[in-house]
Every structure is written in C-alpha cells, then in structure tokens.
mmCIF file as Biopython writes it, N, C-alpha, C and O atoms, coordinates in Angstrom:
data_model
#
loop_
_atom_site.group_PDB
_atom_site.id
_atom_site.type_symbol
_atom_site.label_atom_id
_atom_site.label_alt_id
_atom_site.label_comp_id
_atom_site.label_asym_id
_atom_site.label_entity_id
_atom_site.label_seq_id
_atom_site.pdbx_PDB_ins_code
_atom_site.Cartn_x
_atom_site.Cartn_y
_atom_site.Cartn_z
_atom_site.occupancy
_atom_site.B_iso_or_equiv
_atom_site.auth_seq_id
_atom_site.auth_asym_id
_atom_site.pdbx_PDB_model_num
ATOM 1   N N  . UNK A ? 1  ? 55.223 91.368  238.635 1.0 0.0 1  A 1 
ATOM 2   C CA . UNK A ? 1  ? 56.375 92.003  238.034 1.0 0.0 1  A 1 
ATOM 3   C C  . UNK A ? 1  ? 56.269 91.891  236.518 1.0 0.0 1  A 1 
ATOM 4   O O  . UNK A ? 1  ? 56.042 90.801  235.991 1.0 0.0 1  A 1 
ATOM 5   N N  . UNK A ? 2  ? 56.429 92.997  235.820 1.0 0.0 2  A 1 
ATOM 6   C CA . UNK A ? 2  ? 56.320 92.978  234.367 1.0 0.0 2  A 1 
ATOM 7   C C  . UNK A ? 2  ? 57.698 93.085  233.714 1.0 0.0 2  A 1 
ATOM 8   O O  . UNK A ? 2  ? 58.661 93.536  234.335 1.0 0.0 2  A 1 
ATOM 9   N N  . UNK A ? 3  ? 57.773 92.671  232.473 1.0 0.0 3  A 1 
ATOM 10  C CA . UNK A ? 3  ? 59.005 92.719  231.706 1.0 0.0 3  A 1 
ATOM 11  C C  . UNK A ? 3  ? 59.081 94.056  230.983 1.0 0.0 3  A 1 
ATOM 12  O O  . UNK A ? 3  ? 58.094 94.495  230.392 1.0 0.0 3  A 1 
ATOM 13  N N  . UNK A ? 4  ? 60.238 94.708  231.023 1.0 0.0 4  A 1 
ATOM 14  C CA . UNK A ? 4  ? 60.438 95.977  230.314 1.0 0.0 4  A 1 
ATOM 15  C C  . UNK A ? 4  ? 60.563 95.670  228.834 1.0 0.0 4  A 1 
ATOM 16  O O  . UNK A ? 4  ? 61.323 94.784  228.441 1.0 0.0 4  A 1 
ATOM 17  N N  . UNK A ? 5  ? 59.823 96.397  228.012 1.0 0.0 5  A 1 
ATOM 18  C CA . UNK A ? 5  ? 59.826 96.152  226.575 1.0 0.0 5  A 1 
ATOM 19  C C  . UNK A ? 5  ? 60.099 97.426  225.803 1.0 0.0 5  A 1 
ATOM 20  O O  . UNK A ? 5  ? 59.747 98.523  226.236 1.0 0.0 5  A 1 
ATOM 21  N N  . UNK A ? 6  ? 60.732 97.264  224.652 1.0 0.0 6  A 1 
ATOM 22  C CA . UNK A ? 6  ? 60.960 98.344  223.705 1.0 0.0 6  A 1 
ATOM 23  C C  . UNK A ? 6  ? 60.283 97.910  222.421 1.0 0.0 6  A 1 
ATOM 24  O O  . UNK A ? 6  ? 60.581 96.836  221.900 1.0 0.0 6  A 1 
ATOM 25  N N  . UNK A ? 7  ? 59.373 98.732  221.899 1.0 0.0 7  A 1 
ATOM 26  C CA . UNK A ? 7  ? 58.683 98.363  220.665 1.0 0.0 7  A 1 
ATOM 27  C C  . UNK A ? 7  ? 58.364 99.609  219.855 1.0 0.0 7  A 1 
ATOM 28  O O  . UNK A ? 7  ? 58.306 100.723 220.376 1.0 0.0 7  A 1 
ATOM 29  N N  . UNK A ? 8  ? 58.159 99.383  218.566 1.0 0.0 8  A 1 
ATOM 30  C CA . UNK A ? 8  ? 57.775 100.466 217.661 1.0 0.0 8  A 1 
ATOM 31  C C  . UNK A ? 8  ? 56.447 100.076 217.038 1.0 0.0 8  A 1 
ATOM 32  O O  . UNK A ? 8  ? 56.340 99.055  216.358 1.0 0.0 8  A 1 
ATOM 33  N N  . UNK A ? 9  ? 55.446 100.894 217.276 1.0 0.0 9  A 1 
ATOM 34  C CA . UNK A ? 9  ? 54.108 100.642 216.753 1.0 0.0 9  A 1 
ATOM 35  C C  . UNK A ? 9  ? 53.620 101.903 216.066 1.0 0.0 9  A 1 
ATOM 36  O O  . UNK A ? 9  ? 53.565 102.973 216.673 1.0 0.0 9  A 1 
ATOM 37  N N  . UNK A ? 10 ? 53.268 101.770 214.801 1.0 0.0 10 A 1 
ATOM 38  C CA . UNK A ? 10 ? 52.822 102.903 213.981 1.0 0.0 10 A 1 
ATOM 39  C C  . UNK A ? 10 ? 53.880 104.000 214.018 1.0 0.0 10 A 1 
ATOM 40  O O  . UNK A ? 10 ? 54.990 103.797 213.526 1.0 0.0 10 A 1 
ATOM 41  N N  . UNK A ? 11 ? 53.562 105.143 214.585 1.0 0.0 11 A 1 
ATOM 42  C CA . UNK A ? 11 ? 54.480 106.275 214.605 1.0 0.0 11 A 1 
ATOM 43  C C  . UNK A ? 11 ? 55.041 106.538 215.997 1.0 0.0 11 A 1 
ATOM 44  O O  . UNK A ? 11 ? 55.580 107.615 216.253 1.0 0.0 11 A 1 
ATOM 45  N N  . UNK A ? 12 ? 54.918 105.557 216.908 1.0 0.0 12 A 1 
ATOM 46  C CA . UNK A ? 12 ? 55.348 105.746 218.285 1.0 0.0 12 A 1 
ATOM 47  C C  . UNK A ? 12 ? 56.355 104.690 218.721 1.0 0.0 12 A 1 
ATOM 48  O O  . UNK A ? 12 ? 56.279 103.526 218.328 1.0 0.0 12 A 1 
ATOM 49  N N  . UNK A ? 13 ? 57.294 105.129 219.541 1.0 0.0 13 A 1 
ATOM 50  C CA . UNK A ? 13 ? 58.260 104.241 220.172 1.0 0.0 13 A 1 
ATOM 51  C C  . UNK A ? 13 ? 57.797 104.070 221.606 1.0 0.0 13 A 1 
ATOM 52  O O  . UNK A ? 13 ? 57.578 105.052 222.315 1.0 0.0 13 A 1 
ATOM 53  N N  . UNK A ? 14 ? 57.647 102.835 222.030 1.0 0.0 14 A 1 
ATOM 54  C CA . UNK A ? 14 ? 57.190 102.558 223.391 1.0 0.0 14 A 1 
ATOM 55  C C  . UNK A ? 14 ? 58.283 101.825 224.135 1.0 0.0 14 A 1 
ATOM 56  O O  . UNK A ? 14 ? 58.839 100.847 223.635 1.0 0.0 14 A 1 
ATOM 57  N N  . UNK A ? 15 ? 58.593 102.299 225.337 1.0 0.0 15 A 1 
ATOM 58  C CA . UNK A ? 15 ? 59.593 101.656 226.187 1.0 0.0 15 A 1 
ATOM 59  C C  . UNK A ? 15 ? 59.118 101.731 227.620 1.0 0.0 15 A 1 
ATOM 60  O O  . UNK A ? 15 ? 58.928 102.812 228.177 1.0 0.0 15 A 1 
ATOM 61  N N  . UNK A ? 16 ? 58.928 100.563 228.204 1.0 0.0 16 A 1 
ATOM 62  C CA . UNK A ? 16 ? 58.365 100.497 229.544 1.0 0.0 16 A 1 
ATOM 63  C C  . UNK A ? 16 ? 56.979 101.118 229.546 1.0 0.0 16 A 1 
ATOM 64  O O  . UNK A ? 16 ? 56.137 100.748 228.728 1.0 0.0 16 A 1 
ATOM 65  N N  . UNK A ? 17 ? 56.729 102.051 230.445 1.0 0.0 17 A 1 
ATOM 66  C CA . UNK A ? 17 ? 55.445 102.754 230.508 1.0 0.0 17 A 1 
ATOM 67  C C  . UNK A ? 17 ? 55.458 104.074 229.749 1.0 0.0 17 A 1 
ATOM 68  O O  . UNK A ? 17 ? 54.473 104.812 229.784 1.0 0.0 17 A 1 
ATOM 69  N N  . UNK A ? 18 ? 56.553 104.384 229.066 1.0 0.0 18 A 1 
ATOM 70  C CA . UNK A ? 18 ? 56.702 105.650 228.348 1.0 0.0 18 A 1 
ATOM 71  C C  . UNK A ? 18 ? 56.554 105.452 226.854 1.0 0.0 18 A 1 
ATOM 72  O O  . UNK A ? 18 ? 56.673 104.337 226.345 1.0 0.0 18 A 1 
ATOM 73  N N  . UNK A ? 19 ? 56.294 106.544 226.159 1.0 0.0 19 A 1 
ATOM 74  C CA . UNK A ? 19 ? 56.257 106.511 224.697 1.0 0.0 19 A 1 
ATOM 75  C C  . UNK A ? 19 ? 56.613 107.882 224.151 1.0 0.0 19 A 1 
ATOM 76  O O  . UNK A ? 19 ? 56.449 108.903 224.819 1.0 0.0 19 A 1 
ATOM 77  N N  . UNK A ? 20 ? 57.111 107.877 222.902 1.0 0.0 20 A 1 
ATOM 78  C CA . UNK A ? 20 ? 57.458 109.121 222.206 1.0 0.0 20 A 1 
ATOM 79  C C  . UNK A ? 20 ? 57.252 108.921 220.714 1.0 0.0 20 A 1 
ATOM 80  O O  . UNK A ? 20 ? 57.040 107.799 220.256 1.0 0.0 20 A 1 
ATOM 81  N N  . UNK A ? 21 ? 57.315 110.002 219.962 1.0 0.0 21 A 1 
ATOM 82  C CA . UNK A ? 21 ? 57.181 109.941 218.504 1.0 0.0 21 A 1 
ATOM 83  C C  . UNK A ? 21 ? 58.455 109.318 217.921 1.0 0.0 21 A 1 
ATOM 84  O O  . UNK A ? 21 ? 59.556 109.594 218.397 1.0 0.0 21 A 1 
ATOM 85  N N  . UNK A ? 22 ? 58.304 108.494 216.909 1.0 0.0 22 A 1 
ATOM 86  C CA . UNK A ? 22 ? 59.428 107.847 216.235 1.0 0.0 22 A 1 
ATOM 87  C C  . UNK A ? 22 ? 60.267 108.906 215.518 1.0 0.0 22 A 1 
ATOM 88  O O  . UNK A ? 22 ? 59.712 109.780 214.852 1.0 0.0 22 A 1 
ATOM 89  N N  . UNK A ? 23 ? 61.586 108.840 215.644 1.0 0.0 23 A 1 
ATOM 90  C CA . UNK A ? 23 ? 62.480 109.812 215.023 1.0 0.0 23 A 1 
ATOM 91  C C  . UNK A ? 23 ? 62.933 109.387 213.631 1.0 0.0 23 A 1 
ATOM 92  O O  . UNK A ? 23 ? 63.228 110.234 212.788 1.0 0.0 23 A 1 
ATOM 93  N N  . UNK A ? 24 ? 62.988 108.089 213.387 1.0 0.0 24 A 1 
ATOM 94  C CA . UNK A ? 24 ? 63.421 107.592 212.083 1.0 0.0 24 A 1 
ATOM 95  C C  . UNK A ? 24 ? 62.221 107.044 211.321 1.0 0.0 24 A 1 
ATOM 96  O O  . UNK A ? 24 ? 61.224 106.643 211.921 1.0 0.0 24 A 1 
ATOM 97  N N  . UNK A ? 25 ? 62.325 107.030 210.006 1.0 0.0 25 A 1 
ATOM 98  C CA . UNK A ? 25 ? 61.185 106.646 209.190 1.0 0.0 25 A 1 
ATOM 99  C C  . UNK A ? 25 ? 60.802 105.179 209.317 1.0 0.0 25 A 1 
ATOM 100 O O  . UNK A ? 25 ? 59.618 104.857 209.416 1.0 0.0 25 A 1 
ATOM 101 N N  . UNK A ? 26 ? 61.784 104.288 209.315 1.0 0.0 26 A 1 
ATOM 102 C CA . UNK A ? 26 ? 61.493 102.851 209.332 1.0 0.0 26 A 1 
ATOM 103 C C  . UNK A ? 26 ? 61.737 102.175 210.680 1.0 0.0 26 A 1 
ATOM 104 O O  . UNK A ? 26 ? 61.479 100.981 210.829 1.0 0.0 26 A 1 
ATOM 105 N N  . UNK A ? 27 ? 62.232 102.929 211.657 1.0 0.0 27 A 1 
ATOM 106 C CA . UNK A ? 27 ? 62.480 102.344 212.967 1.0 0.0 27 A 1 
ATOM 107 C C  . UNK A ? 27 ? 63.882 101.800 213.135 1.0 0.0 27 A 1 
ATOM 108 O O  . UNK A ? 27 ? 64.281 101.455 214.247 1.0 0.0 27 A 1 
ATOM 109 N N  . UNK A ? 28 ? 64.647 101.716 212.040 1.0 0.0 28 A 1 
ATOM 110 C CA . UNK A ? 28 ? 66.043 101.299 212.136 1.0 0.0 28 A 1 
ATOM 111 C C  . UNK A ? 28 ? 66.845 102.436 212.763 1.0 0.0 28 A 1 
ATOM 112 O O  . UNK A ? 28 ? 66.597 103.607 212.478 1.0 0.0 28 A 1 
ATOM 113 N N  . UNK A ? 29 ? 67.794 102.090 213.607 1.0 0.0 29 A 1 
ATOM 114 C CA . UNK A ? 29 ? 68.660 103.073 214.270 1.0 0.0 29 A 1 
ATOM 115 C C  . UNK A ? 29 ? 67.898 104.052 215.142 1.0 0.0 29 A 1 
ATOM 116 O O  . UNK A ? 29 ? 68.341 105.186 215.327 1.0 0.0 29 A 1 
ATOM 117 N N  . UNK A ? 30 ? 66.782 103.645 215.670 1.0 0.0 30 A 1 
ATOM 118 C CA . UNK A ? 30 ? 66.016 104.504 216.583 1.0 0.0 30 A 1 
ATOM 119 C C  . UNK A ? 30 ? 66.843 104.681 217.858 1.0 0.0 30 A 1 
ATOM 120 O O  . UNK A ? 30 ? 67.099 103.698 218.553 1.0 0.0 30 A 1 
ATOM 121 N N  . UNK A ? 31 ? 67.270 105.914 218.186 1.0 0.0 31 A 1 
ATOM 122 C CA . UNK A ? 31 ? 68.154 106.114 219.334 1.0 0.0 31 A 1 
ATOM 123 C C  . UNK A ? 31 ? 67.444 105.942 220.673 1.0 0.0 31 A 1 
ATOM 124 O O  . UNK A ? 31 ? 66.278 106.304 220.834 1.0 0.0 31 A 1 
ATOM 125 N N  . UNK A ? 32 ? 68.180 105.381 221.622 1.0 0.0 32 A 1 
ATOM 126 C CA . UNK A ? 32 ? 67.683 105.244 222.988 1.0 0.0 32 A 1 
ATOM 127 C C  . UNK A ? 32 ? 68.872 105.109 223.929 1.0 0.0 32 A 1 
ATOM 128 O O  . UNK A ? 32 ? 69.551 104.082 223.931 1.0 0.0 32 A 1 
ATOM 129 N N  . UNK A ? 33 ? 69.123 106.122 224.713 1.0 0.0 33 A 1 
ATOM 130 C CA . UNK A ? 33 ? 70.196 106.136 225.722 1.0 0.0 33 A 1 
ATOM 131 C C  . UNK A ? 33 ? 71.543 105.696 225.166 1.0 0.0 33 A 1 
ATOM 132 O O  . UNK A ? 33 ? 72.192 104.818 225.735 1.0 0.0 33 A 1 
ATOM 133 N N  . UNK A ? 34 ? 71.963 106.295 224.069 1.0 0.0 34 A 1 
ATOM 134 C CA . UNK A ? 34 ? 73.291 106.019 223.513 1.0 0.0 34 A 1 
ATOM 135 C C  . UNK A ? 34 ? 73.409 104.742 222.712 1.0 0.0 34 A 1 
ATOM 136 O O  . UNK A ? 34 ? 74.507 104.383 222.287 1.0 0.0 34 A 1 
ATOM 137 N N  . UNK A ? 35 ? 72.307 104.047 222.495 1.0 0.0 35 A 1 
ATOM 138 C CA . UNK A ? 35 ? 72.295 102.827 221.685 1.0 0.0 35 A 1 
ATOM 139 C C  . UNK A ? 35 ? 71.301 103.021 220.540 1.0 0.0 35 A 1 
ATOM 140 O O  . UNK A ? 35 ? 70.540 103.989 220.523 1.0 0.0 35 A 1 
ATOM 141 N N  . UNK A ? 36 ? 71.318 102.089 219.583 1.0 0.0 36 A 1 
ATOM 142 C CA . UNK A ? 36 ? 70.464 102.197 218.404 1.0 0.0 36 A 1 
ATOM 143 C C  . UNK A ? 36 ? 69.690 100.910 218.204 1.0 0.0 36 A 1 
ATOM 144 O O  . UNK A ? 36 ? 70.273 99.826  218.187 1.0 0.0 36 A 1 
ATOM 145 N N  . UNK A ? 37 ? 68.391 101.023 218.054 1.0 0.0 37 A 1 
ATOM 146 C CA . UNK A ? 37 ? 67.506 99.871  217.919 1.0 0.0 37 A 1 
ATOM 147 C C  . UNK A ? 37 ? 67.629 99.262  216.534 1.0 0.0 37 A 1 
ATOM 148 O O  . UNK A ? 37 ? 67.602 99.966  215.525 1.0 0.0 37 A 1 
ATOM 149 N N  . UNK A ? 38 ? 67.764 97.936  216.501 1.0 0.0 38 A 1 
ATOM 150 C CA . UNK A ? 38 ? 67.790 97.187  215.247 1.0 0.0 38 A 1 
ATOM 151 C C  . UNK A ? 38 ? 66.545 96.304  215.212 1.0 0.0 38 A 1 
ATOM 152 O O  . UNK A ? 38 ? 66.469 95.328  215.958 1.0 0.0 38 A 1 
ATOM 153 N N  . UNK A ? 39 ? 65.560 96.629  214.354 1.0 0.0 39 A 1 
ATOM 154 C CA . UNK A ? 39 ? 64.342 95.820  214.315 1.0 0.0 39 A 1 
ATOM 155 C C  . UNK A ? 39 ? 64.583 94.394  213.821 1.0 0.0 39 A 1 
ATOM 156 O O  . UNK A ? 39 ? 63.817 93.490  214.157 1.0 0.0 39 A 1 
ATOM 157 N N  . UNK A ? 40 ? 65.620 94.181  213.038 1.0 0.0 40 A 1 
ATOM 158 C CA . UNK A ? 40 ? 65.914 92.831  212.561 1.0 0.0 40 A 1 
ATOM 159 C C  . UNK A ? 40 ? 66.398 91.954  213.721 1.0 0.0 40 A 1 
ATOM 160 O O  . UNK A ? 40 ? 65.943 90.822  213.883 1.0 0.0 40 A 1 
ATOM 161 N N  . UNK A ? 41 ? 67.311 92.478  214.514 1.0 0.0 41 A 1 
ATOM 162 C CA . UNK A ? 41 ? 67.848 91.729  215.652 1.0 0.0 41 A 1 
ATOM 163 C C  . UNK A ? 41 ? 66.939 91.819  216.876 1.0 0.0 41 A 1 
ATOM 164 O O  . UNK A ? 41 ? 67.073 91.036  217.817 1.0 0.0 41 A 1 
ATOM 165 N N  . UNK A ? 42 ? 66.012 92.780  216.856 1.0 0.0 42 A 1 
ATOM 166 C CA . UNK A ? 42 ? 65.131 93.046  217.994 1.0 0.0 42 A 1 
ATOM 167 C C  . UNK A ? 42 ? 65.948 93.340  219.250 1.0 0.0 42 A 1 
ATOM 168 O O  . UNK A ? 42 ? 65.608 92.902  220.349 1.0 0.0 42 A 1 
ATOM 169 N N  . UNK A ? 43 ? 67.042 94.098  219.058 1.0 0.0 43 A 1 
ATOM 170 C CA . UNK A ? 43 ? 67.911 94.452  220.166 1.0 0.0 43 A 1 
ATOM 171 C C  . UNK A ? 43 ? 68.666 95.724  219.822 1.0 0.0 43 A 1 
ATOM 172 O O  . UNK A ? 43 ? 68.575 96.223  218.700 1.0 0.0 43 A 1 
ATOM 173 N N  . UNK A ? 44 ? 69.409 96.247  220.784 1.0 0.0 44 A 1 
ATOM 174 C CA . UNK A ? 44 ? 70.149 97.487  220.602 1.0 0.0 44 A 1 
ATOM 175 C C  . UNK A ? 44 ? 71.573 97.222  220.132 1.0 0.0 44 A 1 
ATOM 176 O O  . UNK A ? 44 ? 72.196 96.238  220.533 1.0 0.0 44 A 1 
ATOM 177 N N  . UNK A ? 45 ? 72.083 98.111  219.276 1.0 0.0 45 A 1 
ATOM 178 C CA . UNK A ? 45 ? 73.459 98.058  218.787 1.0 0.0 45 A 1 
ATOM 179 C C  . UNK A ? 45 ? 74.229 99.232  219.372 1.0 0.0 45 A 1 
ATOM 180 O O  . UNK A ? 45 ? 73.640 100.257 219.716 1.0 0.0 45 A 1 
ATOM 181 N N  . UNK A ? 46 ? 75.543 99.084  219.483 1.0 0.0 46 A 1 
ATOM 182 C CA . UNK A ? 46 ? 76.375 100.162 220.009 1.0 0.0 46 A 1 
ATOM 183 C C  . UNK A ? 46 ? 76.579 101.278 218.990 1.0 0.0 46 A 1 
ATOM 184 O O  . UNK A ? 46 ? 76.724 102.445 219.353 1.0 0.0 46 A 1 
ATOM 185 N N  . UNK A ? 47 ? 76.589 100.905 217.710 1.0 0.0 47 A 1 
ATOM 186 C CA . UNK A ? 47 ? 76.848 101.875 216.647 1.0 0.0 47 A 1 
ATOM 187 C C  . UNK A ? 47 ? 75.679 101.911 215.671 1.0 0.0 47 A 1 
ATOM 188 O O  . UNK A ? 47 ? 74.898 100.965 215.571 1.0 0.0 47 A 1 
ATOM 189 N N  . UNK A ? 48 ? 75.581 103.020 214.958 1.0 0.0 48 A 1 
ATOM 190 C CA . UNK A ? 48 ? 74.535 103.175 213.949 1.0 0.0 48 A 1 
ATOM 191 C C  . UNK A ? 48 ? 74.745 102.164 212.832 1.0 0.0 48 A 1 
ATOM 192 O O  . UNK A ? 48 ? 75.876 101.933 212.404 1.0 0.0 48 A 1 
ATOM 193 N N  . UNK A ? 49 ? 73.674 101.571 212.366 1.0 0.0 49 A 1 
ATOM 194 C CA . UNK A ? 49 ? 73.722 100.612 211.264 1.0 0.0 49 A 1 
ATOM 195 C C  . UNK A ? 49 ? 74.164 101.335 209.984 1.0 0.0 49 A 1 
ATOM 196 O O  . UNK A ? 49 ? 73.682 102.434 209.711 1.0 0.0 49 A 1 
ATOM 197 N N  . UNK A ? 50 ? 75.069 100.743 209.196 1.0 0.0 50 A 1 
ATOM 198 C CA . UNK A ? 50 ? 75.556 101.413 207.979 1.0 0.0 50 A 1 
ATOM 199 C C  . UNK A ? 50 ? 74.582 101.357 206.802 1.0 0.0 50 A 1 
ATOM 200 O O  . UNK A ? 50 ? 74.797 102.036 205.797 1.0 0.0 50 A 1 
ATOM 201 N N  . UNK A ? 51 ? 73.522 100.564 206.907 1.0 0.0 51 A 1 
ATOM 202 C CA . UNK A ? 51 ? 72.602 100.415 205.785 1.0 0.0 51 A 1 
ATOM 203 C C  . UNK A ? 51 ? 71.596 101.557 205.734 1.0 0.0 51 A 1 
ATOM 204 O O  . UNK A ? 51 ? 71.216 102.112 206.766 1.0 0.0 51 A 1 
ATOM 205 N N  . UNK A ? 52 ? 71.170 101.900 204.527 1.0 0.0 52 A 1 
ATOM 206 C CA . UNK A ? 52 ? 70.232 103.006 204.322 1.0 0.0 52 A 1 
ATOM 207 C C  . UNK A ? 52 ? 68.833 102.639 204.804 1.0 0.0 52 A 1 
ATOM 208 O O  . UNK A ? 52 ? 68.128 103.471 205.375 1.0 0.0 52 A 1 
ATOM 209 N N  . UNK A ? 53 ? 68.431 101.378 204.570 1.0 0.0 53 A 1 
ATOM 210 C CA . UNK A ? 53 ? 67.105 100.929 204.984 1.0 0.0 53 A 1 
ATOM 211 C C  . UNK A ? 53 ? 67.138 99.427  205.270 1.0 0.0 53 A 1 
ATOM 212 O O  . UNK A ? 53 ? 68.162 98.768  205.089 1.0 0.0 53 A 1 
ATOM 213 N N  . UNK A ? 54 ? 66.028 98.917  205.708 1.0 0.0 54 A 1 
ATOM 214 C CA . UNK A ? 54 ? 65.966 97.497  206.090 1.0 0.0 54 A 1 
ATOM 215 C C  . UNK A ? 54 ? 66.117 96.569  204.887 1.0 0.0 54 A 1 
ATOM 216 O O  . UNK A ? 54 ? 66.669 95.476  205.021 1.0 0.0 54 A 1 
ATOM 217 N N  . UNK A ? 55 ? 65.642 96.981  203.729 1.0 0.0 55 A 1 
ATOM 218 C CA . UNK A ? 55 ? 65.771 96.166  202.519 1.0 0.0 55 A 1 
ATOM 219 C C  . UNK A ? 55 ? 67.242 95.964  202.166 1.0 0.0 55 A 1 
ATOM 220 O O  . UNK A ? 55 ? 67.648 94.863  201.793 1.0 0.0 55 A 1 
ATOM 221 N N  . UNK A ? 56 ? 68.040 97.027  202.285 1.0 0.0 56 A 1 
ATOM 222 C CA . UNK A ? 56 ? 69.472 96.924  202.017 1.0 0.0 56 A 1 
ATOM 223 C C  . UNK A ? 56 ? 70.127 95.957  203.010 1.0 0.0 56 A 1 
ATOM 224 O O  . UNK A ? 56 ? 71.006 95.182  202.634 1.0 0.0 56 A 1 
ATOM 225 N N  . UNK A ? 57 ? 69.707 96.003  204.253 1.0 0.0 57 A 1 
ATOM 226 C CA . UNK A ? 57 ? 70.206 95.092  205.285 1.0 0.0 57 A 1 
ATOM 227 C C  . UNK A ? 57 ? 69.860 93.646  204.929 1.0 0.0 57 A 1 
ATOM 228 O O  . UNK A ? 57 ? 70.707 92.758  205.031 1.0 0.0 57 A 1 
ATOM 229 N N  . UNK A ? 58 ? 68.631 93.416  204.519 1.0 0.0 58 A 1 
ATOM 230 C CA . UNK A ? 58 ? 68.193 92.067  204.153 1.0 0.0 58 A 1 
ATOM 231 C C  . UNK A ? 58 ? 68.939 91.556  202.923 1.0 0.0 58 A 1 
ATOM 232 O O  . UNK A ? 58 ? 69.301 90.380  202.869 1.0 0.0 58 A 1 
ATOM 233 N N  . UNK A ? 59 ? 69.175 92.425  201.928 1.0 0.0 59 A 1 
ATOM 234 C CA . UNK A ? 59 ? 69.932 92.031  200.730 1.0 0.0 59 A 1 
ATOM 235 C C  . UNK A ? 59 ? 71.357 91.628  201.095 1.0 0.0 59 A 1 
ATOM 236 O O  . UNK A ? 59 ? 71.874 90.637  200.579 1.0 0.0 59 A 1 
ATOM 237 N N  . UNK A ? 60 ? 71.991 92.389  201.981 1.0 0.0 60 A 1 
ATOM 238 C CA . UNK A ? 60 ? 73.342 92.067  202.427 1.0 0.0 60 A 1 
ATOM 239 C C  . UNK A ? 60 ? 73.377 90.709  203.129 1.0 0.0 60 A 1 
ATOM 240 O O  . UNK A ? 60 ? 74.276 89.903  202.887 1.0 0.0 60 A 1 
ATOM 241 N N  . UNK A ? 61 ? 72.401 90.458  203.996 1.0 0.0 61 A 1 
ATOM 242 C CA . UNK A ? 61 ? 72.340 89.176  204.699 1.0 0.0 61 A 1 
ATOM 243 C C  . UNK A ? 61 ? 72.139 88.012  203.725 1.0 0.0 61 A 1 
ATOM 244 O O  . UNK A ? 61 ? 72.718 86.942  203.911 1.0 0.0 61 A 1 
ATOM 245 N N  . UNK A ? 62 ? 71.319 88.217  202.689 1.0 0.0 62 A 1 
ATOM 246 C CA . UNK A ? 62 ? 71.096 87.156  201.695 1.0 0.0 62 A 1 
ATOM 247 C C  . UNK A ? 62 ? 72.371 86.874  200.907 1.0 0.0 62 A 1 
ATOM 248 O O  . UNK A ? 62 ? 72.665 85.716  200.611 1.0 0.0 62 A 1 
ATOM 249 N N  . UNK A ? 63 ? 73.134 87.915  200.561 1.0 0.0 63 A 1 
ATOM 250 C CA . UNK A ? 63 ? 74.353 87.728  199.777 1.0 0.0 63 A 1 
ATOM 251 C C  . UNK A ? 63 ? 75.479 87.117  200.607 1.0 0.0 63 A 1 
ATOM 252 O O  . UNK A ? 63 ? 76.303 86.374  200.073 1.0 0.0 63 A 1 
ATOM 253 N N  . UNK A ? 64 ? 75.528 87.419  201.907 1.0 0.0 64 A 1 
ATOM 254 C CA . UNK A ? 64 ? 76.641 86.983  202.748 1.0 0.0 64 A 1 
ATOM 255 C C  . UNK A ? 64 ? 76.301 85.822  203.671 1.0 0.0 64 A 1 
ATOM 256 O O  . UNK A ? 64 ? 77.182 85.327  204.374 1.0 0.0 64 A 1 
ATOM 257 N N  . UNK A ? 65 ? 75.077 85.383  203.688 1.0 0.0 65 A 1 
ATOM 258 C CA . UNK A ? 65 ? 74.669 84.349  204.626 1.0 0.0 65 A 1 
ATOM 259 C C  . UNK A ? 65 ? 74.162 84.995  205.902 1.0 0.0 65 A 1 
ATOM 260 O O  . UNK A ? 65 ? 74.004 86.215  205.963 1.0 0.0 65 A 1 
ATOM 261 N N  . UNK A ? 66 ? 73.912 84.201  206.904 1.0 0.0 66 A 1 
ATOM 262 C CA . UNK A ? 66 ? 73.352 84.756  208.156 1.0 0.0 66 A 1 
ATOM 263 C C  . UNK A ? 66 ? 74.411 85.538  208.915 1.0 0.0 66 A 1 
ATOM 264 O O  . UNK A ? 66 ? 75.596 85.206  208.894 1.0 0.0 66 A 1 
ATOM 265 N N  . UNK A ? 67 ? 73.953 86.572  209.576 1.0 0.0 67 A 1 
ATOM 266 C CA . UNK A ? 67 ? 74.871 87.428  210.359 1.0 0.0 67 A 1 
ATOM 267 C C  . UNK A ? 67 ? 74.713 87.142  211.815 1.0 0.0 67 A 1 
ATOM 268 O O  . UNK A ? 67 ? 75.391 87.753  212.641 1.0 0.0 67 A 1 
#
C-alpha cells in the first residue's frame, strides 16, 4: 500500500499517479479540488493565500512570529 502524495516538481504538479502542468508560477495557491496548496505548510488551505509570493509570506511570518 502506498501513500498518496501531492508535490510540485519543476513545471509539473504530481498527485497520486497523476500529473499536470503547474498553473501558478511559484506553486503557491495551486488549486486542487476546491482547495489551495501551500508549499510553506506543505498542506491544503480552504482559501487562497493573500500574499503575492512566498517571499512576502516569509516576511510576514518573520515580522509576526510563527504562524
């Protein structure tokens, strides 16, 4: 029995045995079945991340402490 995985490698999104072309430039907010992938949390969020890019997300976390 294998574990189902969601990953982003180069220009492809891989989930389980399937793959598709990445829709977003940096992989943040990559849509999948009504949820949005967060590479920082390595999990799905219910809503789109408000940050423009991952650097902005990291800056916010540094200014506010851990999220």
